[in-house]
C-alpha positions, 0 to 999 in steps of 0.5 A: 500500500505504501509503495503504491501510495508513493508511486501514485500519490494516493492509496489504491481503490482496489487490491487489483491495482497492486498486481503485478507491479507491487504484489505477485498475486492478491493476498487471500483471506485465511478465513474464507479463501477470498482476496482480502478486502479494502475500504477507503474513507476520507480519513483512511484505508482499511485492509481487512479479513472477515475474521474467525466469524466468517462474516464481512462486517465492512471493515468494522473492527473485531470485538474480542468479547462478542467475537464479531467484526473483522480483523483490520489494518488501518492506514491514515491518508 
């Protein structure tokens, strides 16, 4: 993400934008086998996995006690 941002002066809108120049293939979510997801807002980019519950919560952070939400990595714009 950071290398793309330096090259393009913005974060990618999709993970497909990173292949093949920045990644050899799309990274897969170990919980459902689909590509990891990204969500962009005015403030940040969120790279996320559906997490152990297998539900796509649109990048909502995981709540360890409720065992819901996604596993997220956030980058500020």
